[in-house]
N, CA, C and O atoms as CSV, one atom per row, in Angstrom:
chain,resi,resn,atom,element,x,y,z
A,1,MET,N,N,0.844,-1.209,-0.006
A,1,MET,CA,C,-0.002,0.061,0.015
A,1,MET,C,C,0.911,1.234,0.042
A,1,MET,O,O,1.872,1.300,0.809
A,2,SER,N,N,0.568,2.218,-0.869
A,2,SER,CA,C,1.354,3.449,-0.877
A,2,SER,C,C,0.988,4.345,0.262
A,2,SER,O,O,-0.064,4.271,0.897
A,3,LYS,N,N,2.009,5.243,0.470
A,3,LYS,CA,C,1.774,6.249,1.589
A,3,LYS,C,C,0.581,7.144,1.345
A,3,LYS,O,O,-0.125,7.532,2.276
A,4,LYS,N,N,0.361,7.474,0.059
A,4,LYS,CA,C,-0.756,8.373,-0.300
A,4,LYS,C,C,-2.064,7.772,0.164
A,4,LYS,O,O,-2.927,8.498,0.658
A,5,GLN,N,N,-2.237,6.495,0.026
A,5,GLN,CA,C,-3.453,5.824,0.370
A,5,GLN,C,C,-3.619,5.789,1.882
A,5,GLN,O,O,-4.736,5.634,2.376
A,6,THR,N,N,-2.538,5.930,2.614
A,6,THR,CA,C,-2.742,5.880,4.076
A,6,THR,C,C,-2.835,7.299,4.733
A,6,THR,O,O,-3.006,7.437,5.944
A,7,LEU,N,N,-2.715,8.309,3.888
A,7,LEU,CA,C,-2.884,9.740,4.450
A,7,LEU,C,C,-4.267,9.916,4.900
A,7,LEU,O,O,-5.220,9.470,4.261
A,8,VAL,N,N,-4.387,10.599,6.058
A,8,VAL,CA,C,-5.608,11.038,6.577
A,8,VAL,C,C,-6.005,12.305,5.867
A,8,VAL,O,O,-5.201,13.235,5.800
A,9,PRO,N,N,-7.230,12.391,5.321
A,9,PRO,CA,C,-7.617,13.690,4.590
A,9,PRO,C,C,-7.431,14.796,5.515
A,9,PRO,O,O,-7.793,14.709,6.689
A,10,ASN,N,N,-6.845,15.899,4.999
A,10,ASN,CA,C,-6.652,17.101,5.761
A,10,ASN,C,C,-7.083,18.284,4.818
A,10,ASN,O,O,-6.550,18.492,3.727
A,11,MET,N,N,-8.018,18.975,5.307
A,11,MET,CA,C,-8.670,20.062,4.480
A,11,MET,C,C,-7.613,21.252,4.312
A,11,MET,O,O,-7.765,22.094,3.427
A,12,ASN,N,N,-6.585,21.281,5.161
A,12,ASN,CA,C,-5.632,22.351,5.060
A,12,ASN,C,C,-4.511,22.087,4.055
A,12,ASN,O,O,-3.704,22.980,3.795
A,13,LEU,N,N,-4.442,20.873,3.480
A,13,LEU,CA,C,-3.433,20.579,2.529
A,13,LEU,C,C,-3.967,20.481,1.064
A,13,LEU,O,O,-5.002,19.880,0.774
A,14,ASP,N,N,-3.211,21.089,0.219
A,14,ASP,CA,C,-3.617,20.981,-1.167
A,14,ASP,C,C,-3.269,19.676,-1.743
A,14,ASP,O,O,-2.126,19.239,-1.606
A,15,GLU,N,N,-4.161,19.033,-2.367
A,15,GLU,CA,C,-3.979,17.630,-2.849
A,15,GLU,C,C,-2.838,17.589,-3.872
A,15,GLU,O,O,-2.029,16.661,-3.850
A,16,ASN,N,N,-2.762,18.593,-4.777
A,16,ASN,CA,C,-1.679,18.623,-5.814
A,16,ASN,C,C,-0.296,18.763,-5.125
A,16,ASN,O,O,0.688,18.174,-5.573
A,17,TRP,N,N,-0.242,19.549,-4.037
A,17,TRP,CA,C,1.025,19.767,-3.358
A,17,TRP,C,C,1.481,18.475,-2.690
A,17,TRP,O,O,2.659,18.120,-2.745
A,18,VAL,N,N,0.546,17.778,-2.062
A,18,VAL,CA,C,0.835,16.498,-1.435
A,18,VAL,C,C,1.343,15.478,-2.480
A,18,VAL,O,O,2.298,14.742,-2.233
A,19,SER,N,N,0.693,15.458,-3.623
A,19,SER,CA,C,1.106,14.549,-4.689
A,19,SER,C,C,2.477,14.856,-5.215
A,19,SER,O,O,3.229,13.947,-5.567
A,20,LEU,N,N,2.824,16.151,-5.277
A,20,LEU,CA,C,4.114,16.564,-5.694
A,20,LEU,C,C,5.193,16.151,-4.747
A,20,LEU,O,O,6.256,15.695,-5.167
A,21,MET,N,N,4.926,16.310,-3.420
A,21,MET,CA,C,5.926,15.944,-2.465
A,21,MET,C,C,6.115,14.423,-2.351
A,21,MET,O,O,7.211,13.940,-2.067
A,22,ILE,N,N,5.018,13.681,-2.580
A,22,ILE,CA,C,5.095,12.221,-2.565
A,22,ILE,C,C,5.879,11.837,-3.765
A,22,ILE,O,O,6.696,10.928,-3.620
A,23,ALA,N,N,5.751,12.396,-4.934
A,23,ALA,CA,C,6.504,12.085,-6.143
A,23,ALA,C,C,7.975,12.383,-5.912
A,23,ALA,O,O,8.833,11.597,-6.315
A,24,ALA,N,N,8.277,13.490,-5.279
A,24,ALA,CA,C,9.691,13.875,-4.950
A,24,ALA,C,C,10.284,12.813,-4.005
A,24,ALA,O,O,11.431,12.404,-4.186
A,25,ARG,N,N,9.543,12.383,-3.038
A,25,ARG,CA,C,10.003,11.393,-2.099
A,25,ARG,C,C,10.275,10.017,-2.847
A,25,ARG,O,O,11.289,9.360,-2.610
A,26,ASP,N,N,9.336,9.630,-3.739
A,26,ASP,CA,C,9.519,8.462,-4.469
A,26,ASP,C,C,10.684,8.448,-5.409
A,26,ASP,O,O,11.246,7.391,-5.695
A,27,LEU,N,N,11.061,9.624,-5.904
A,27,LEU,CA,C,12.245,9.804,-6.729
A,27,LEU,C,C,13.527,9.823,-5.927
A,27,LEU,O,O,14.620,9.829,-6.492
A,28,GLY,N,N,13.391,9.833,-4.527
A,28,GLY,CA,C,14.552,9.789,-3.733
A,28,GLY,C,C,15.123,11.125,-3.454
A,28,GLY,O,O,16.227,11.204,-2.914
A,29,LEU,N,N,14.434,12.207,-3.792
A,29,LEU,CA,C,14.906,13.522,-3.482
A,29,LEU,C,C,14.857,13.817,-1.965
A,29,LEU,O,O,13.947,13.406,-1.244
A,30,THR,N,N,15.856,14.527,-1.551
A,30,THR,CA,C,15.921,14.870,-0.128
A,30,THR,C,C,15.078,16.190,0.091
A,30,THR,O,O,14.742,16.889,-0.864
A,31,THR,N,N,14.768,16.483,1.349
A,31,THR,CA,C,14.030,17.716,1.630
A,31,THR,C,C,14.888,18.928,1.163
A,31,THR,O,O,14.337,19.890,0.627
A,32,GLU,N,N,16.163,18.890,1.353
A,32,GLU,CA,C,16.970,20.017,0.949
A,32,GLU,C,C,16.970,20.181,-0.559
A,32,GLU,O,O,16.945,21.312,-1.046
A,33,GLU,N,N,16.998,19.064,-1.333
A,33,GLU,CA,C,16.916,19.216,-2.792
A,33,GLU,C,C,15.673,19.774,-3.259
A,33,GLU,O,O,15.665,20.553,-4.212
A,34,VAL,N,N,14.578,19.419,-2.632
A,34,VAL,CA,C,13.251,20.062,-3.016
A,34,VAL,C,C,13.258,21.496,-2.638
A,34,VAL,O,O,12.780,22.292,-3.447
A,35,ARG,N,N,13.766,21.956,-1.450
A,35,ARG,CA,C,13.900,23.335,-1.107
A,35,ARG,C,C,14.778,24.123,-2.121
A,35,ARG,O,O,14.423,25.211,-2.576
A,36,GLN,N,N,15.925,23.519,-2.442
A,36,GLN,CA,C,16.840,24.151,-3.425
A,36,GLN,C,C,16.075,24.360,-4.778
A,36,GLN,O,O,16.190,25.420,-5.394
A,37,PHE,N,N,15.334,23.384,-5.203
A,37,PHE,CA,C,14.627,23.532,-6.509
A,37,PHE,C,C,13.710,24.744,-6.431
A,37,PHE,O,O,13.712,25.580,-7.335
A,38,PHE,N,N,12.907,24.853,-5.333
A,38,PHE,CA,C,11.975,25.982,-5.229
A,38,PHE,C,C,12.694,27.281,-5.044
A,38,PHE,O,O,12.184,28.311,-5.485
A,39,ARG,N,N,13.866,27.303,-4.410
A,39,ARG,CA,C,14.658,28.546,-4.312
A,39,ARG,C,C,15.099,29.022,-5.725
A,39,ARG,O,O,15.031,30.197,-6.086
A,40,GLU,N,N,15.560,27.992,-6.491
A,40,GLU,CA,C,15.988,28.295,-7.884
A,40,GLU,C,C,14.819,28.827,-8.782
A,40,GLU,O,O,14.967,29.736,-9.599
A,41,CYS,N,N,13.671,28.185,-8.555
A,41,CYS,CA,C,12.520,28.705,-9.303
A,41,CYS,C,C,12.123,30.096,-8.960
A,41,CYS,O,O,11.739,30.889,-9.820
A,42,GLU,N,N,12.222,30.403,-7.630
A,42,GLU,CA,C,11.920,31.712,-7.178
A,42,GLU,C,C,12.877,32.718,-7.759
A,42,GLU,O,O,12.459,33.800,-8.170
A,43,GLN,N,N,14.160,32.386,-7.805
A,43,GLN,CA,C,15.200,33.265,-8.346
A,43,GLN,C,C,14.960,33.523,-9.846
A,43,GLN,O,O,15.092,34.640,-10.347
A,44,ASN,N,N,14.609,32.453,-10.513
A,44,ASN,CA,C,14.321,32.599,-11.934
A,44,ASN,C,C,13.100,33.487,-12.223
A,44,ASN,O,O,13.089,34.276,-13.168
A,45,ASP,N,N,12.111,33.335,-11.403
A,45,ASP,CA,C,10.891,34.207,-11.553
A,45,ASP,C,C,11.240,35.678,-11.328
A,45,ASP,O,O,10.773,36.573,-12.032
A,46,GLU,N,N,12.089,35.886,-10.308
A,46,GLU,CA,C,12.465,37.287,-9.986
A,46,GLU,C,C,13.296,37.908,-11.140
A,46,GLU,O,O,13.094,39.057,-11.532
A,47,GLU,N,N,14.229,37.097,-11.657
A,47,GLU,CA,C,14.980,37.525,-12.864
A,47,GLU,C,C,14.090,37.825,-14.094
A,47,GLU,O,O,14.303,38.781,-14.839
A,48,SER,N,N,13.070,36.936,-14.256
A,48,SER,CA,C,12.175,37.182,-15.405
A,48,SER,C,C,11.371,38.463,-15.202
A,48,SER,O,O,11.131,39.203,-16.155
A,49,ILE,N,N,10.942,38.733,-13.923
A,49,ILE,CA,C,10.250,39.927,-13.671
A,49,ILE,C,C,11.080,41.207,-13.933
A,49,ILE,O,O,10.609,42.197,-14.493
A,50,ARG,N,N,12.313,41.114,-13.496
A,50,ARG,CA,C,13.159,42.259,-13.708
A,50,ARG,C,C,13.454,42.504,-15.181
A,50,ARG,O,O,13.511,43.648,-15.631
A,51,TYR,N,N,13.644,41.398,-15.942
A,51,TYR,CA,C,13.891,41.496,-17.389
A,51,TYR,C,C,12.639,42.164,-18.094
A,51,TYR,O,O,12.751,43.041,-18.951
A,52,THR,N,N,11.456,41.663,-17.646
A,52,THR,CA,C,10.180,42.158,-18.251
A,52,THR,C,C,10.005,43.656,-17.980
A,52,THR,O,O,9.542,44.389,-18.854
A,53,GLU,N,N,10.369,44.113,-16.787
A,53,GLU,CA,C,10.126,45.477,-16.379
A,53,GLU,C,C,11.098,46.388,-17.187
A,53,GLU,O,O,10.800,47.574,-17.334
A,54,ARG,N,N,12.232,45.894,-17.710
A,54,ARG,CA,C,13.126,46.717,-18.443
A,54,ARG,C,C,12.605,46.980,-19.869
A,54,ARG,O,O,12.923,48.003,-20.475
A,55,GLU,N,N,11.795,46.035,-20.394
A,55,GLU,CA,C,11.370,46.206,-21.776
A,55,GLU,C,C,10.487,47.389,-21.991
A,55,GLU,O,O,10.060,47.644,-23.118
């Protein structure tokens, strides 16, 4: 049985977010690797906004 099937429904958690985190875990990613990925995404978004504002 997968972990997802054993989760107790929680109205405070986004189902897509939970699925994403389970997929990351299943791929063997560490918590720090997931955090680093989101940091890099945030930095890329900020750079894109700065570039767009210059146009």
